[in-house]
Residue, then its C-alpha position, 0 to 999 in steps of 0.5 A: m528557548l529550544p535547544l538548537a538540535f531540537a529546533v532543527a529536528l522540529q523544523t525538519y519534521g514540519q517540512r516533511q509533512d508539508d512536502m508530503k501534503q503538497t505532493v498529495e494535494y497535487l497528485a489528487s487534484q481535480k486537474l489530474g483527473g484521477r490519474f488513469p493510466g495513459t491520460a493527460g493526468d497520468t502524464l502530469a503525475s509522472e512528470y511531477i515525480v520525475h522532476y522530484l527524483r531528478g532534483l535529488k540527483l538520483k541515478p536513471v535506469v535507461k539510456g536516453k534523454k534526461k526526462s525519459a531516462f527515469y521511465h520504463d514504458f509499457t502497453f496495457g489493455k485488450d480492446v483499447k491499447r494504452t501506453t504508460h510507464n513505471i518510474f524508477a530512480v536508483l541510489p547506489g549502495n555505499d558498501k562494497n560487499l552489499k551494493n550489488e544487491f538491490i531493495v525495491v521501495g515502491s508505490h503505485y501512482d495511478h488511480l481510477g480516473m473518472g470512475g464509471e462501470g467496470s472501473g473498480s469504483r465503489r460508486p460506478d453510477t457516479l461519473g466524477v474524478h476519483p482523486g485517489a488521495d489515499d490510494n495511492a498519492s499517500g504512498d507516493a508522498v512517503v516514498l519520495q520522502l524516503a528517496k530524499y532521506f536515503k539520498k542524504n544518509g546513504s544505504p549499504r545496499s542499492i535502492i530502487f525507488a519505484f512508482f508503478g503504473a497501471e496497478e489498478q488495472g491488475l498490477v500491470g506495471s510491477k509485472s511488466f517491470l519484473d518481466w523486463m528484468r528477466h530479459g536482457d536489455d542494453r538500454r538498462v543502466n544502474l540496475p541489476a543484471d536480472r531480477g535475481g539481484i533484487v533481494a527484497m521489496v517494500n511496498l507502500d499503498m494506502v498509508g494515509r489514514m492511520r488510526n491509533h498509531s496502527l500499521s499493517v505489515s504483510g509479508t513478515g513470513t516471506s523471509s526468516k529475518f523480517k518479523d523480528i526486524v518489523e517488531a523491533v522497528a515498531a518498538q523503536t518508533g512507537v507504531h503498533v504493527s499487525c503482522v501478516p505472514d504472507g505477502y499476497g494482497p491487492s497491491d504490487q508486492a504480490s508480483f514480487v512474491a510471485a517472482e520469489i522475492p521477499v516482501l513487506f507491504l505497509t498499509t493503514g487499511g481501508h475506509m469509506e472513501y476508498h475508490t470513490p470521489a471522496d478520497v480527497p487530500a483533506t481526509l488524510n492523517y498527515d501526522g500518521m503519514q509522518q509516523t509511517l515515514e519514520f517507521s519505513q526509514e528505520l525498516i529500510a535502513r535495517l534491511s539494507a544493512l543486513p549482513e546476509t542476503p534475506d532468504y525467501i520463504n514461500v508462505p501460503s496465502t491466508q486470504t481465504m476470502k476469495h475461495a470461500k463460498f457464501k449463501v449470505t452477505l452482511g454487507l461490509m468490508p472487513d479489515v483484510m489488512g489486519a490494521n486493527t490491534t484489538p481482538g476481533l475483526r474491524a468493519d472498515i466499511v458498512v454498506a448502507g441498506k445491507p443487513a449489517h447497516n440495517a441492524g445498526i452496525r457502523s463502520g469502525d465497529i469491531i466484530q467479536e462474535i457471529d451467531g455465538k461463535p468467536v471471530k478473531d481474524i479474517n479467516e474465522y469471519m469467513e468461516r462464520l459466514s460460510e455456516l449461515t443461511p439466508g432468511t435467518t436472524i443471528p446475533v452479532k456482537v461488536l466492540r464500539d469504542e469501549e462498549i460491547i453491543t449485540f445486534q440482531v442481523h437479518l441475513t439476505p442472500q449473497 
C-alpha cells in the first residue's frame, strides 16, 4: 500500500496533467476555429480562461461587471479593424515589503485562425483550422495551473497572470498592455500605478513538445540574478536547460525587454507541425508539460522571494539571423531557441524538396559541421551560410541518434 502523502502527490500529479490536457483540447478544438483575434473562437477561448480565473477567486484588473473585469480591450489592424482583449488576474503578494512589486506570468491565447495567404501559416495554400495546440494552448494550460498553484500557496510579490491577445499579429496585446500601464487610467484596480511596478516577466510559449527533458530559457542575462536561479531550479527539477542571455525572440517577452523589464522566456522549441493544421492536442507531450509546470513553479517562487528587486541589464540580441545576408538556403528551420543540449545546431524542421531534404538530412538531425567548419550554435550556422555560393555542393556533417553522418548538399539560391 502506498504511503498516504505519496498517494496524494501522485493523485495531484495526475489531476494537473488531466487539467492541462482538458484546457489544450478545448482551446485547440475545431469548434474554436484557430482562435484568430476578434472572432467567435477567440471569444470562446477568452471566456474559458476568465471562467477558470474567476473560479480561483483571483483579483480583477478593471472596474466593472464581473465578466469584463478581467479584460483589457484593444483594437488592432490597418485595413480591417478588429477588437479583442488581453486577460489578466492578480494575486496580491503576502509580504508587506514586497507586495507592491509585480511579476507578470504570461502566455498568448490567440492563433492563426483558418490560415491562408498572409496569415503566417506554413501551409498558406491550405485553408483549414490551425488549432495551435502547442502554439500556444500549451502555454495557456501551464499558466492556468501556475495560477492555481500560487493561489493555494501564496507569493511574497504580487503576480499578474496574463493571457495576451493578438500575439501572432505582432505582439499587439503585450505592447498594448505596456502602453496602457504607462498612462493613468482610473478604471485600473489591483495593478501597480505604472509599469515601473513590474519587476520581472516570465513568458511561456510553445511548451508542449519537450524532448529529452530539455527546455530553452531566454533572458537569463537580463538580470544579474537570473542565470544562477535558472540553473539551480534546473538542478532541483531534473530539467536540462539551455540558457540564452538576451530576451529578444518571437513572443511577448520581447515587448517587456523593450520596456527595460527583465524577462525569462520558456519554450520547448519548434517542430514540423508549427503554424500548420497539424498542431493538434494529440501531438503534445503532457509528461513534458508537467515537468515545465514544476520547473516554472519553483522558478517563479524563487523570483518572488528575492530580497532585492531584480536589476535590469541591457543584453544585445544574439539572434543575428534576420541581419545576415545569404545567397543560398539549406531549406530548414534551425532550433533558434537553443532547446538542444548536444553540441551543434538541431534542425527542427527540414522542408521537403529543399537542398537539405534532397541530400537526406532529416528533422531532428543535429548539424555539427558545414563545409568542413564547425557549427556549435545559431550564430556559427548563420556565419557558415553567409560564406556559401549557389550551385556548389558541400559536405554537411550531422549527428543522428548516436551516429555521425556526412551528406553532400547541392546548394540552390536563396
